[in-house]
C-alpha positions in Angstrom: -23.1 49.1 71.0 -23.7 48.1 67.4 -24.1 50.5 64.6 -27.3 51.3 62.9 -28.7 50.0 59.7 -26.2 50.0 56.9 -23.3 50.2 59.3 -20.1 48.2 58.9 -20.1 46.5 62.3 -18.9 42.9 62.9 -22.3 41.5 62.1 -22.6 43.2 58.6 -22.0 41.0 55.5 -19.8 42.2 52.6 -21.3 42.6 49.2 -20.5 39.8 46.7 -19.5 40.2 43.1 -22.1 39.0 40.6 -21.2 35.7 39.0 -21.2 35.3 35.2 -22.8 32.2 33.7 -20.2 29.6 32.5 -19.1 29.9 28.9 -20.3 27.1 26.6 -20.2 26.2 22.9 -18.0 28.3 20.6 -16.8 30.7 23.3 -15.7 27.9 25.6 -14.0 26.0 22.8 -12.1 29.2 21.9 -11.0 29.8 25.4 -9.9 26.2 25.8 -7.9 26.4 22.5 -6.2 29.7 23.6 -5.3 28.2 26.9 -3.8 25.1 25.2 -1.7 27.4 22.9 -0.5 29.4 25.9 0.6 26.2 27.6 2.3 24.9 24.4 -0.2 22.0 24.3 -1.7 23.0 20.9 -0.4 24.1 17.5 -2.4 26.4 15.3 -2.8 25.4 11.6 -3.3 27.8 8.7 -5.9 26.8 6.1 -6.5 28.3 2.7 -9.1 28.2 0.0 -7.5 27.9 -3.4 -8.2 27.0 -7.0 -7.6 23.2 -7.3 -5.9 23.8 -10.7 -3.0 25.4 -8.8 -2.4 22.1 -7.0 -0.7 19.0 -8.3 -0.8 15.5 -6.9 2.5 14.4 -5.1 4.3 11.9 -7.4 4.6 9.5 -4.4 0.9 9.7 -3.6 -0.5 6.2 -2.9 -3.8 6.6 -4.8 -4.3 6.0 -8.5 -5.6 9.5 -9.4 -6.4 8.5 -13.0 -8.9 5.9 -11.7 -11.0 8.5 -9.8 -14.4 9.1 -11.2 -18.0 10.2 -10.3 -18.6 6.7 -8.9 -15.8 6.3 -6.5 -16.1 10.0 -5.5 -19.9 10.1 -5.3 -19.9 10.5 -1.5 -17.7 13.6 -1.6 -19.7 15.1 -4.5 -22.9 14.7 -2.5 -21.2 16.1 0.7 -19.7 19.1 -1.2 -23.1 19.9 -2.8 -25.0 19.6 0.5 -22.6 21.6 2.6 -21.6 24.1 -0.1 -18.0 23.6 0.9 -15.3 21.1 1.7 -15.3 20.3 5.4 -11.9 18.5 5.8 -8.8 20.2 4.4 -6.3 18.4 2.2 -2.7 18.3 3.5 -0.3 20.0 1.0 3.3 21.3 0.6 4.2 24.6 -0.9 6.0 24.5 -4.2 8.8 26.6 -5.6 9.9 26.9 -9.2 6.7 25.5 -10.7 4.8 28.3 -12.6 1.7 26.2 -13.0 1.3 25.0 -9.4 1.6 26.5 -6.0 1.0 23.3 -3.9 1.3 19.6 -4.1 -1.3 17.4 -2.5 0.1 14.9 0.1 -3.3 13.7 1.5 -6.6 14.4 -0.2 -6.4 13.3 -3.8 -10.1 12.5 -3.9 -11.0 15.8 -2.3 -8.8 17.5 -5.0 -10.5 15.6 -7.8 -14.0 16.4 -6.5 -13.2 20.1 -6.0 -12.0 20.2 -9.6 -15.1 18.3 -10.8 -17.4 20.8 -8.9 -15.8 23.7 -10.7 -16.3 22.0 -14.0 -19.9 21.1 -13.3 -22.0 24.2 -12.4 -20.0 25.3 -9.4 -17.3 27.5 -11.0 -16.5 29.4 -7.7 -15.9 26.3 -5.6 -12.6 26.4 -3.7 -10.3 23.7 -2.6 -9.6 23.7 1.2 -5.9 23.0 2.0 -3.6 23.0 5.0 0.0 23.7 4.0 2.7 22.0 6.0 6.5 21.6 5.9 7.2 17.8 5.5 10.1 15.7 4.3 9.2 12.9 1.8 9.4 10.3 4.6 7.1 12.4 6.8 4.7 12.9 3.9 4.6 9.2 3.3 3.9 8.3 6.9 1.2 11.0 7.1 -0.5 9.8 3.9 -0.3 6.2 5.1 -1.8 7.0 8.5 -4.7 8.9 6.9 -5.5 6.2 4.3 -4.8 3.1 6.5 -8.4 2.7 7.7 -10.1 3.8 4.4 -11.8 1.0 2.5 -11.7 2.9 -0.9 -7.9 2.3 -1.1 -7.2 -1.3 -2.1 -4.8 -3.7 -0.5 -2.8 -3.8 -3.8 -2.5 0.0 -4.0 -1.2 0.1 -0.5 1.1 -2.8 -1.0 2.8 -1.2 -4.0 3.1 2.0 -2.1 4.9 0.2 0.8 7.2 -1.6 -1.6 8.3 1.7 -3.2 8.7 3.4 0.2 10.8 0.5 1.5 13.6 1.4 -0.9 13.0 5.2 -1.1 12.9 5.9 2.6 14.2 2.9 4.6 17.0 1.5 2.5 15.3 -1.8 2.2 15.0 -2.4 6.0 11.6 -3.8 6.7 12.3 -3.6 10.5 13.1 0.1 10.3 10.0 0.8 8.2 7.7 -1.2 10.6 9.1 0.8 13.5 8.5 4.2 11.8 4.9 3.2 10.8 4.3 1.7 14.2 3.1 -1.6 12.9 4.4 -5.2 13.4 7.0 -6.6 11.0 4.7 -9.5 10.1 1.8 -7.1 9.2 4.1 -5.2 6.9 5.6 -8.3 5.4 2.2 -9.5 4.3 1.7 -6.3 2.3 5.1 -6.5 0.7 4.4 -10.1 -0.3 1.3 -8.9 -2.1 3.4 -6.3 -4.0 5.8 -9.0 -5.2 3.1 -11.1 -7.1 4.2 -11.5 -10.7 2.6 -9.3 -13.4 1.0 -12.4 -14.9 -0.9 -13.1 -11.7 -1.9 -9.4 -11.3 -3.3 -9.3 -14.8 -5.4 -12.4 -14.2 -7.7 -10.4 -11.9 -10.4 -8.3 -13.4 -8.8 -5.2 -11.8 -5.7 -4.9 -9.6 -8.0 -3.4 -6.9 -9.5 -6.8 -6.3 -6.2 -8.3 -5.1 -6.2 -8.8 -1.3 -3.6 -9.8 1.2 -5.4 -13.2 1.6 -4.8 -13.9 -2.1 -1.0 -13.4 -1.7 -1.0 -15.6 1.3 -2.6 -18.4 -0.8 -0.4 -18.0 -3.9 3.1 -16.8 -2.6 4.2 -20.1 -1.1 3.2 -22.0 -4.3 5.1 -19.5 -6.5 8.3 -20.2 -4.5 8.5 -23.7 -6.0 9.8 -23.5 -9.6 7.7 -26.3 -11.2 4.5 -25.0 -9.5 5.3 -21.4 -10.3 5.5 -22.2 -14.0 2.1 -23.9 -13.9 0.5 -21.0 -12.1 2.0 -18.4 -14.5 0.8 -20.4 -17.5 -2.7 -20.6 -16.1 -2.6 -16.9 -15.1 -1.9 -15.9 -18.7 -4.8 -18.0 -19.8 -7.1 -16.4 -17.2 -5.9 -12.9 -18.2 -6.8 -13.6 -21.9 -10.3 -14.8 -20.7 -10.8 -11.6 -18.7 -9.8 -9.5 -21.7 -12.4 -11.3 -23.8 -15.1 -10.8 -21.2 -14.3 -7.1 -21.1 -14.6 -6.8 -24.9 -18.0 -8.5 -24.8 -19.2 -6.2 -22.0 -19.6 -9.0 -19.6 -18.6 -9.1 -15.9 -15.1 -10.4 -15.3 -14.2 -13.5 -13.3 -14.4 -12.9 -9.6 -11.2 -12.8 -7.5 -12.2 -16.0 -5.7 -12.6 -17.8 -9.1 -9.2 -16.6 -10.3 -7.4 -17.8 -7.1 -9.3 -21.1 -7.3 -8.1 -21.7 -10.9 -4.5 -20.8 -10.1 -4.4 -23.0 -7.0 -5.9 -25.8 -9.0 -3.2 -25.5 -11.7 -0.6 -25.9 -9.0 -2.3 -29.1 -7.8 -2.1 -30.5 -11.3 1.6 -29.7 -11.4 2.2 -31.4 -8.1 0.7 -34.6 -9.5 3.3 -34.8 -12.3 5.7 -37.7 -12.1 8.7 -37.0 -9.9 12.1 -36.8 -11.5 15.0 -38.9 -10.0 16.5 -37.7 -6.8 20.0 -38.8 -7.8 21.9 -39.2 -11.0 25.5 -40.5 -11.6 27.5 -39.9 -14.8 30.3 -42.5 -15.4 33.4 -42.5 -17.5 34.0 -45.1 -20.2 35.8 -47.3 -17.7 32.9 -47.2 -15.3 34.4 -44.8 -12.8 32.1 -42.1 -11.3 32.7 -38.9 -13.2 30.0 -36.8 -11.5 27.3 -37.2 -9.0 24.2 -35.0 -8.8 21.7 -35.1 -5.9 18.4 -33.2 -5.7 17.5 -31.7 -2.3 14.7 -33.4 -0.4 12.9 -30.0 -0.2 12.7 -27.2 -2.7 12.4 -28.7 -6.2 15.2 -27.6 -8.5 17.9 -27.4 -5.8 20.8 -29.6 -6.9 24.2 -30.6 -5.4 26.8 -31.6 -7.9 30.1 -33.3 -6.8 33.1 -34.4 -8.8 35.2 -37.2 -7.2 38.9 -36.2 -6.8 41.6 -36.7 -7.7 40.4 -38.2 -11.0 41.4 -35.9 -13.8 38.9 -35.2 -16.6 38.9 -32.6 -19.4 36.8 -29.5 -19.0 34.7 -30.5 -22.0 34.0 -33.9 -20.5 33.1 -32.4 -17.2 30.7 -29.8 -18.7 29.0 -32.5 -20.8 28.5 -34.5 -17.6 26.9 -31.4 -15.9 24.6 -30.9 -18.8 23.5 -34.5 -18.7 22.8 -34.4 -15.0 20.8 -31.2 -15.3 18.8 -32.6 -18.1 17.9 -35.7 -16.0 17.2 -34.0 -12.7 16.1 -30.4 -13.5 14.7 -30.2 -16.9 13.0 -33.6 -17.4 
């Protein structure tokens, strides 16, 4: 016989616990983060708000800090004013032994400049948001490169020079090792290093170094490897640089990068049309015997092979005179 109402017979159902609604938004994100930390899947970072004057720029930073101004930092100025704060922290290292600075900025030179500008322009209480980390110089270089790689406001030339310096500082001149650490192809890195090797005369021919692109180096580098063409390009580059200086003094726009490259390539074409020097030259002794034979290589103008027939005996003075004669005919004419 079954029990009465409210009894605990076989047919009675057990009370169920009330279900809480699922957590969403900030609470859910916090729980997820705490769970990740507990599993070792996340690392907490400490951020601080500091006076930008207590921070200095890392000497190996890849940005030209002196070139920063209200024009190229306009987007950050607008954002800082609209938000009332800096949203993205700068990556810094703590300093020791510097009484004027507590941190050095690894990533975030524009954010540092803008925070300092804000304090000097009606926002005296504005604070610089930083995230201190422990980094070696090589780790700092890779972190800064990774952050700036996709940013358009950092020119190809700035990055190229940064890579060229880092190649010797951190990788002992090994392009392969550097490419592996940066996780890029060796050919990709080589194109940037080629840009950094452009002669100063060529760099100065552009209105600003920031206009130099990898494509410009690809057009000019092969021509600069040929001595006679290199001389023609450098001569024209000096002339273009003088013209750029005159235009700046007159307050006029400088020559475009495309126009500069066009003129340099054209000067190379003119040099290539110059009469060819002899491919072979023989110096003979008074009796008609071959004293010296000089042969220009089929490729690579300026490459010479000089041979002296043996066992003919000649004085050192006579031999050196023969070498000078051959060079004058094949290399310097």
